[in-house]
C-alpha positions as CSV (number, residue, x, y, z in Angstrom):
1,M,9.2,13.0,5.3
2,T,11.1,13.4,2.2
3,H,12.0,11.1,-0.5
4,E,15.3,11.0,0.6
5,A,13.9,10.3,4.1
6,V,11.8,8.0,3.7
7,R,14.3,5.8,1.5
8,D,16.9,6.2,3.6
9,R,15.3,5.7,6.9
10,Y,13.4,2.0,5.2
11,D,16.8,1.4,4.3
12,E,18.2,1.1,7.8
13,L,15.2,-0.8,8.4
14,A,14.9,-3.5,6.0
15,S,17.1,-5.7,8.0
16,S,15.5,-6.1,10.9
17,Y,12.4,-5.6,9.7
18,D,10.5,-9.0,9.7
19,E,11.8,-9.6,13.3
20,T,9.9,-6.5,14.1
21,A,7.2,-7.3,12.9
22,R,7.1,-10.7,14.0
23,K,8.1,-9.2,17.9
24,F,5.4,-6.0,17.6
25,G,2.1,-8.5,16.2
26,W,2.2,-7.0,12.2
27,S,-0.8,-8.3,11.1
28,T,-1.3,-6.1,7.5
29,P,-0.2,-9.1,5.7
30,A,-2.4,-11.2,6.7
31,M,-5.5,-8.6,6.9
32,V,-4.4,-8.9,3.4
33,G,-4.1,-12.2,2.5
34,Q,-7.7,-12.5,3.6
35,E,-9.1,-9.2,1.8
36,L,-8.0,-11.5,-1.3
37,E,-9.0,-13.9,-0.6
38,R,-12.7,-12.7,-0.9
39,L,-11.7,-11.4,-4.6
40,P,-13.2,-13.3,-7.1
41,A,-10.8,-15.3,-9.3
42,L,-7.8,-13.0,-11.3
43,A,-6.3,-13.9,-14.0
44,G,-4.2,-10.9,-15.1
45,D,-1.1,-9.4,-13.7
46,A,-0.4,-7.6,-9.9
47,L,2.0,-5.0,-9.2
48,V,2.7,-4.4,-5.7
49,I,3.4,-0.6,-4.4
50,G,6.0,-0.2,-1.6
51,V,6.9,-4.0,-1.2
52,G,8.8,-3.7,1.3
53,T,10.5,-6.9,2.2
54,G,7.6,-8.6,0.3
55,L,5.5,-9.9,4.0
56,D,2.7,-9.0,1.2
57,L,3.6,-11.5,-1.7
58,D,2.5,-15.0,-0.7
59,A,-0.5,-13.8,-0.5
60,V,-0.5,-12.0,-3.5
61,K,0.6,-14.4,-5.9
62,A,-2.1,-16.8,-5.3
63,K,-4.3,-14.1,-5.6
64,A,-3.3,-13.0,-9.3
65,S,-2.1,-15.8,-12.5
66,G,-0.8,-13.1,-14.0
67,S,3.3,-11.9,-13.0
68,V,3.7,-10.0,-10.3
69,L,5.5,-6.6,-10.3
70,A,6.3,-5.1,-7.3
71,L,8.2,-1.4,-6.8
72,D,9.7,0.0,-3.4
73,I,11.6,3.4,-2.7
74,A,14.1,1.5,-0.3
75,P,16.6,-1.2,-2.5
76,R,18.1,-2.5,0.9
77,M,13.6,-3.2,1.0
78,I,12.9,-4.6,-2.7
79,E,16.5,-6.8,-2.3
80,A,14.8,-8.7,0.7
81,A,12.2,-9.1,-0.5
82,L,13.3,-10.2,-4.0
83,D,15.7,-12.2,-2.0
84,K,12.2,-14.8,-0.3
85,H,10.1,-14.5,-4.1
86,P,12.9,-14.7,-6.6
87,D,10.1,-14.7,-9.0
88,V,8.7,-12.0,-8.8
89,R,10.5,-8.8,-10.9
90,G,11.3,-5.7,-8.5
91,I,12.1,-2.3,-9.4
92,T,13.8,0.6,-7.4
93,T,11.4,3.4,-8.1
94,D,9.2,6.7,-6.9
95,F,5.9,5.2,-7.8
96,F,5.3,8.9,-8.7
97,A,8.7,8.2,-11.3
98,W,8.0,5.5,-12.5
99,D,6.9,5.2,-16.4
100,G,5.3,1.4,-16.2
101,P,2.6,0.6,-19.0
102,G,-1.6,1.8,-18.6
103,S,-3.8,-0.9,-18.3
104,A,-1.7,-2.9,-17.7
105,F,-2.7,-4.6,-14.1
106,E,-5.9,-6.9,-13.1
107,L,-4.8,-5.8,-9.3
108,I,-2.5,-3.3,-7.2
109,V,-1.7,-4.3,-3.4
110,C,-0.4,-0.7,-2.3
111,G,-0.1,-0.7,1.7
112,G,1.0,1.4,4.4
113,M,1.9,4.0,2.0
114,L,-0.5,6.4,1.3
115,E,0.9,8.4,4.8
116,F,3.5,9.2,2.8
117,V,2.0,10.1,-0.6
118,R,1.8,14.4,-0.8
119,D,-0.5,14.3,-4.1
120,F,-3.6,11.9,-3.4
121,A,-5.6,13.0,-7.0
122,G,-2.2,12.1,-8.6
123,F,-1.6,8.3,-7.1
124,F,-5.2,7.1,-7.1
125,E,-5.6,8.6,-10.5
126,R,-2.2,6.7,-11.7
127,A,-3.6,3.4,-9.9
128,A,-6.5,3.6,-12.8
129,E,-4.5,4.2,-15.3
130,L,-2.4,1.2,-14.0
131,L,-5.1,-0.8,-13.6
132,T,-7.5,-3.0,-16.3
133,P,-10.4,-2.0,-16.2
134,G,-12.4,-4.2,-13.4
135,G,-9.3,-4.7,-11.6
136,Y,-8.9,-3.9,-8.4
137,L,-6.8,-1.8,-5.6
138,V,-6.3,-2.4,-2.4
139,V,-5.1,-0.2,0.2
140,T,-4.3,0.0,3.9
141,H,-3.0,2.8,5.7
142,E,-2.5,4.5,9.5
143,L,-5.8,6.3,10.2
144,L,-4.0,8.3,12.7
145,I,-1.5,10.4,11.0
146,E,1.1,11.7,13.2
147,G,2.8,15.0,11.9
148,H,2.2,14.4,8.3
149,P,4.0,17.5,5.9
150,D,0.8,18.0,4.6
151,Y,-1.7,18.1,7.3
152,G,-1.9,21.5,9.9
153,P,-3.4,20.8,13.2
154,K,-6.6,20.5,13.8
155,A,-9.0,21.8,16.9
156,G,-8.3,18.9,19.4
157,S,-6.3,16.4,17.2
158,P,-2.8,17.0,18.7
159,G,0.5,17.2,17.2
160,G,-1.0,18.2,13.9
161,S,-2.5,15.0,13.5
162,C,-6.2,14.1,11.6
163,R,-7.8,10.9,11.0
164,R,-8.2,10.6,6.5
165,P,-10.0,7.7,6.1
166,T,-10.1,6.2,2.3
167,Q,-13.3,7.8,1.1
168,D,-12.1,10.5,2.5
169,L,-8.7,10.9,0.2
170,L,-10.8,9.2,-2.2
171,S,-12.8,12.1,-2.5
172,A,-10.9,14.5,-2.0
173,A,-9.0,13.3,-5.1
174,G,-11.7,13.4,-7.0
175,S,-10.7,10.6,-8.7
176,S,-14.0,9.4,-11.5
177,R,-12.2,6.1,-12.7
178,L,-12.7,4.0,-9.4
179,K,-14.8,2.9,-6.7
180,L,-15.3,2.0,-3.1
181,A,-16.3,-1.5,-3.2
182,R,-15.3,-2.8,0.1
183,L,-13.5,-1.0,3.7
184,R,-13.0,-2.6,7.0
185,H,-10.9,-1.4,10.0
186,F,-8.2,-3.6,11.4
187,V,-5.5,-3.1,14.9
188,A,-2.4,-3.4,12.5
189,W,0.1,-4.0,14.6
190,T,-1.4,-6.1,17.7
191,G,1.5,-6.1,20.4
192,V,2.5,-2.8,21.1
193,G,0.8,-1.2,23.9
194,A,-2.0,1.6,22.7
195,P,-3.5,-0.4,19.4
196,V,-2.7,0.8,15.9
197,V,-5.7,1.2,13.5
198,Y,-5.3,1.0,10.1
199,E,-8.1,0.8,7.5
200,M,-7.7,-1.2,4.5
201,G,-9.7,0.1,0.7
202,V,-10.7,-2.5,-1.5
203,L,-11.6,-0.4,-5.3
204,R,-12.6,-1.3,-8.1
205,R,-11.5,0.3,-11.6
206,R,-15.1,1.4,-13.8
207,R,-14.6,-0.9,-16.6
């Protein structure tokens, strides 16, 4: 999907997103919350990339003692998030176009956005730049990515789908500043017919 198509699609979904998430058992915010609870106490600031309607923000605010900054490409999604969390600062922007401060965040959370990323090397490198040494990046993404424009058909995988584990993405990106600390898999949508499996990676910036 193009930049504009992603923005427009999620703007359309904004008004019904939370209801849809409840209806179909969107478990990712709870899974992110569980993973954040396992991290040590964090005194610094946090960044949420692709915040959507802010379903992860309660867990992020509970973990990070500093301020929380939220980014999203879709204006209506981030408006919904800030309506629920007026203490969070939000910016409507593409992460790759955002000129944010370096080494400013002890925690970065990015849920369900890697499916739309074309430049994995750029994503991980930029995240590493934004993290303080020893800081954490928590990413979740759907392992089976249907029709992603960067991935051609593979033998035995219908519709041009392919599996891209976090470790594979990190290796392909060639990032030397991030190391994979932990990995888990979970069913992200519990109320649909076929299980939709997501992967969660906890990465840490090397000191």
